[in-house]
N, C-alpha and C positions, 0 to 999 in steps of 0.2 A: 704571054704580058703584052701590054701594049705597045707600041711605035714611040709612044709619047716618054714613057720608063726607059725603054729601050734607050733612051737619046739622053735621057738625064743618067743613067749610069756609065754611057760611053764617053758624057762629060765628066764625069770622076776618077774616069781611066784615066781621059785622058791628061787631067789635072796630075795626074799622079806620077804618067810620065814626062810631062814638062817637066816636073819637080826631081825627078831621077835626072832626065838629061844633064841638065842645069847644076847639079850638085857632080856629074859623069864628067864636065868639061874638061879637066884636068888630065893630062896623058899618063894614061895605062889605069885609071879608076873605075872602070868599067871590068876590071878582070878578077876582082876579089873574091872571095867565100867567106862566108864562116861556118863553122860545122857544127852539129849539138848530136851528141851521141845521150838516146835515149832508154834509159831502162823500162820507164813504165811512165804513162802520162798523166801526171797529176794538175788538170789546170791551173789551180792556184798558184802551186808553189813553182808551176812552169810559166807563169806570166810575171809573179816576182823576177825569178833569176831573168826571165829577159830583158822584162825591166833593168834592172844593176849591169848587165853586159853589154845593152846597147849604151846607157846612161852613164857605164864607164872605161868607153871608147876615147879615146883624143878626139879633137875636133876635127885633124885633117881624115885619120882613119875613119871616122860618123861620115862621112861628106862622100869618100873615097867609095865607103859599102855600099851610101845609101846611091850613088852614081850607077851604082851593076844592081839597084833596084830590090837591097836585103840581099842579096840570092842567097842560100842556105843549105847546105846537104847534110841531112837526118841519115845517123846510121846508129843499126840495133846495138846496146851495147849496156855495160855498170861502167860510168864514170868515175865511180872509187875505186871497182878491181884493177883498173889500166891507171890509175895516178901517177905510182910510180913511175910510168913510161913515157907516159902521156899529160900531165898536168891538166886540169882542165883550167882556163880561163874565168870563169866563172858556173858554180857549182846551184842548182837549184838546195832551196832551202832543209829539202829530206832527202837530197840525194839522188832522183831519181833522172835528172838526167847534166848536162854537163857543158859549156860553151866555149868554142876556143873561136882563133881566130881575130876579126876577118884575115886573112891571106890567099896571095898566089895559093892556086889550088896543090904543086906539089911541094907545097908547105907542109901538107897534112897526106903525104902517098900513104907514109907506113900505116898511119892510122885509120887511110881508108884500105889497105888490104887486109889490115887486120879485121876488122868488122865489115859488116856486110848494111845493106840500103836496111834503112826503118820503113817495113812495111804492115801494115794494117789496115785491110779494106774494110772491118767491120767496127763500126761508130760504138762502145759501150752506151747503158744507156748514164746520162752525166745531170746533175743538178742541175737546175732550172736553174740558181740562182749562187752565187759564190761570192760573197764580200770581202774584201782586200783593202790592204793597206790600212788607214784609218779604220780598224775594226770597233762593232756597236755604231758605226752613225754609217749616216745613208752618207752611199759615195757622191763626191763633185761630178765624177764622169762613169758612166754607164759603158761597159766593154759590151757589144751584141755580136756572138756568133751564129751564124745560120747552121742550123746542123739538117737541114732534110738531105735526107739524098747523098750525102757524102761518108766516106771512110774514116778511121783515124789517123790516116797519114794524109788527108788532102784536109783533115780541120786541123791538126798541127802546123802544117804550110801557110795556113791563112791566116790563125793566130797567129802568128810567129812573123809572118809581114804586118800586117797588122800595129803592133803591138814594139815593134825596134822601130817601125817607119816612124811612130806617133811620140813615140822617146827621142829619137832624134830631134824633130820638128819643136823638141819642148814639151806635149804635149801631157807626160809620162813622164813620173820622176819617182825613184825610191821611194816607197816607204806612204807615197799618195793616196788619197782614199780614192778605192775605184769598186764597182759592183761589175763582176760578169754577167752575163743573162744568155742562156743558151736560147734561140727560138727555132722552128722550124724555116719561118723568112725574114728576113728584116726590110719592112717594110720603109718606105717615103715617111709617117707618119712617125714612126720612132725618132723623128731627126727633128731639129737642124743635127747634123752629124758636122763632127771636129776634120775627120779623116774616114777615109774609106780604103776598101781591096775589097777592088769588082775585077774577075776574072772570068774570060770563056768558060761558060759549060757546057757547052757541046753542041756544035750546025750554027754557029755565031749567037748563039744567046750568050747578052753578058748575066751577072748575078753577083748581086751586094754579099759576098761570103760573110764581112765582118766591119764593123763599123765603131767606131770610136765616139760617144756622145758630146753636144756644149758641154759647157761649164753650168751645170746645172744639177737640183739634185737629185737623187733616183728616185723614183716615184713608180 
């Protein structure tokens, strides 16, 4: 990737960092974590559940968590089986994932001791397109996730950050028409983007791992 493309990605990353820093200007705002218990990864139900979770936060909670750059800990388990002792704040419609918090890390110490970290180095085959929200109509927004050379755990991390931050920013809302697209890489030509998830993929090289389109029909 050339220097100009890397500079564009650095600008996108710095924009996100500034947003998080501004939201986290209050005392203790950068110490929160959300927790997700994952039985299996189903992209459609996961995205809809993440939107419901982030969209249901109180304004102060959302700002504090955004200030912590939507820090999230993923745990492997069945949220339905542990519901009696550890009820989730939000469940995916199919029960495949459950969201907890956001809260101080020690608030969910028992949950962390009960379950292991979610680890999935291999990314299985995923559908090219997944329509969400307004069924049967073109989505007003397109959510791109880059799947080239990443594992399932990384996929989940990048997807979760983008969806939750976009929801807190008011770009996504429960039930909104949306189309998920899995692509090898997310090129500038797919934009313009309303927000992106940019991270270091190694040796100081930045990569756009997820992106949300502007408000226009899916093509």
